[in-house]
Structures are given as C-alpha cells and as structure tokens.
N, C-alpha and C positions, 0 to 999 in steps of 0.2 A: 552682676548679681542675677541669679536665675529667676525664672517666673515663680518657681516653687518658693524660693526665699522671699520674693515679694509678697506672695500669698500669706506666708507665715507672719510677715510683719503686720498684716491687716487683722490678724486674730487678736482680740483683746486679751491682755495678760493680767492675772490677779497678782496683787502684792503678796508677799510671804504671810503677812498678818491676815489678809482676807482669805487666803487659801487655807490657813490653819483653822480659821473660824468656820469655813465651809465644811471642812473635814469633820470638825467637832459636831456640826449640825447633823451631818449624815450619820455619824456614829450614834448620836442621841436618838435620832429618828428610828434607826434600825433597832436599837435597844428597846425603844418604846413599843414598836410593833411586835417585837419578840415577847415582851411582857404582856401585851394585850392579848396575844394569841393564847396565853395561859390564864387569862383572867375571864371568868364567866360571870362576873358580878353584873346584875341587871343595872344598866346605865353606864357600863364600862365604855360603850360607844354611845355618844349623846344623841338624843332625839333630833331629828331634822323635821320640823313641822311642815316645811315646804314639800316634803315627801310624804306627808300625812303619817308621821311616826309619833306614836304616843305609847310609851312603855307602861306595862302593868305595874301596879304596886308590888312590893316584895311578897306580900301575903297572897295576892291573886296569882302571881307567877308561880308561887309554891303550890297553891291549890290546884292549878291547872296542870302543873308538871306531875304532881302526885296522882291526879286522876289519869293522866296519860300512862304513867308507869303501871298503875293498877290494871288498866284496860289492856295494855300491850302484853303484860305478863313478863316473867323473867326471860331475858334474852330476846325480848320483843323488839320490833322496829317501829320507830316513831318519826313521822315527817311533820315538820313545823313550817307551814306556809305563811310567810309574812308575819311570823310570831317569834321574833328573835329573843324576847325576854323569857318566853317559855323554854326555848332551846337552852338559853344560858342557865336557867334554873335546873333543867334536867341534868346538865353537866355538873352543876354544883352538888346536886343530890347524889350523883354517881360518885363523885370524889369523896363525899362524906360518908358513904355507905360502908359499913364494916361487915355486913352479912350477905352482901351481894343482892339485896332485895331491890336495889335501884340499878341493876346491871342491864341496861337497855342500849340499843343503838339509835342514835338520834341524828337526823339530817335537817339542815336549815335551807329552805328555798326562799331566797330574798333578792329583791331588786338592788338594794344598796350594797355596792361592792366593798364597802368598808368591812363587811362581815367576812370577806374572803380571808381574813386573818385566821379564821377557824379551819382553814385547810380543806382537806378532802370531805369534810362534813358540810361544806358550803356549796350550794348550787345556785348559780345566777338564775333568777326567775322574773319574768315579765308577764303579768297576768294577761296582757294583750296577745300573747302567744302561749296560751295555756298548756299546749302539749309539746312545746319546744323544750325538750329535756334531754340530758345526756343519754346515750344509747344504753349505758349500764344501769339506768334507772328503769327497772322493769315494771310492767303493769301489775297492780294488786300485790305489791311487794312490801307494804307497810301494814302493821297490825292496827294502827290508828293514825289518822291524819288530823292535825290541829290546824285550822285555817282562820286567819284574821284578815279578811280582804281590806285593802287600804282605803277604799271609798265606799260610802253608803249609797250604792246605786245598783239597780237591777243588772245593768250591763257588766259591772265589775264582778258582782256575785255570780252571775251566770258563767263567766269565763273561769273564775276560780273554781267553781263547782265542777267544771270539766277536768281540771287538774286533780281535784280531790277524788273524784270517782275513778280516775285512771290509777291513782296511787294506792287507794285503800283496799284492804281485803274485805272490810265490812264496816268498821267503826269510824264515825266522824264526830269531831268536836269542833263546832263552828262558834266563833266569837265575833259578833257584829252588833249593830244597833237594833234596838227593839222595833224600830220602824221597818226592819227587813224581815220580820217574822213570817209574813205570808209568802214572800219570795223564797225564803229559806226552806219553808215547808214544801213548796212546789218543786224547787230545784234539787233538794237533797233529802227530802223526807225526814226532816229533823223536827224535834219538838223543843220548846223553850224550857229552860231549867229555872229553878227557884233561886239558885245562887246568883248573887249580884257582883260581877267583876268590877274592880276599881283600877284606876290609873294613877300614876304619880302626879299628873295634872288633871284636874277635873274636866270632863268633857261636857259640852252643852247637850249632846245627845245621850239618851239613856242607852246603856250598853248591856247586852245579855249574852248568855251562853246557850247553845243548842246542841242536842245530841240525837243520835238515831239508835240508842241502846239504853238500857236501864242503868242509871248511875246512882251510887250511894253517896258520893261526895258533892255532887252538884245539884 
C-alpha cells in the first residue's frame, strides 16, 4: 500500500446519513443567507449586546430614514455609520415607493460582518481606524451622513467624527447619548433636537439626535 493510500485511510469518513444531513444543512444555510440578503426588516439580524448593538424601534427607524431621504434629496447619497436599522428602513421605504420619492443611494458602514449579506452596499468599518475606507469611497461624496457611535465616550465619538467629516458634503445626523451633547457640539458643530429616538429595548442612558442643519422632522 502506498503512503498516499495510508494517508487517505487516516481521513475521517462520514456515513451516508451524516453526509446527507450535512448537505441539507449547507443548503438551508445558503437559502437562509439568500433570503436575508433580500430582507431589510429591522431586526432581521439580531442585536448583539456584546457589540453594543441596540436597534431602533420601527417608528424611530422610519423617522430617521425619512429625515435622511428629505435632506439627501432625490437621487441623493446617504451613509449610515453603525446605524444598520436606519439603513434597513431606507431600503424598505425605497422598495415601497411608487413615485420615486424615496429613490436614494444608501451605504452601511458597520463593524459586524453579518451585514455583509447586503453586498456592495456594506462597508466594513472599525471606528478605531476611522479613515480606513475603500479607495472608491471618495471624500465628501454623501449628501448626509447618519452616525450612531457604538460607545458613549469622547474617544469613540472623536474617531467617528473624523469619518463623518470625511464622508459628508455638509449634512450630519448624529444619534448618541444626551451626555455627549457638549462633545458633539465641539467635534461636529451639531445641535440637539427635540425629537426623542427610541429603541426596541429601553436603554438606561437618555438618547438624543443632533444635526448641523434646520430640520422639520426632528
């Protein structure tokens, strides 16, 4: 017997039943990923609290998405930084629009690679490397940038702010804790809004929206 045959004998072999079950698992997993890539329901991908993920309520996601569409304008470009539920709602509104009023281009910048199911509209983003972006993501190429920094710290906000200022033509919609108001004003020249965003799970910290333009919805 050759050495190659000896090596082959050492490779674990699956039974026919186990092999069939494994193939079924792969088929179901592939189908699930395909279905997910076409599902933009908020919560289609579950929160991971270990990654500081807290999805907006459907009402808040809708309000923020409508605000972004209004500010971006028809055929406008919107960047969502660590705000996947707003991105998902933007895609829902686009699919439901019959008059083209919600026809915008949206990109999601997100650390969680599960959102890569959204294909070319997903960009891996680590706030620790705020300007580490693909070459085709040009400076000042988005009409409005929506950012929801994952942590309530000056360090996190200051790094996300670099990304925001790099991407936006002018308009900024920041969502973060009320305790970050002073830092937000200094870093991004934004002011607090009266609108009170809500999450599917209540947060201990008061959450607010901030903008650097006049808003009729917030």
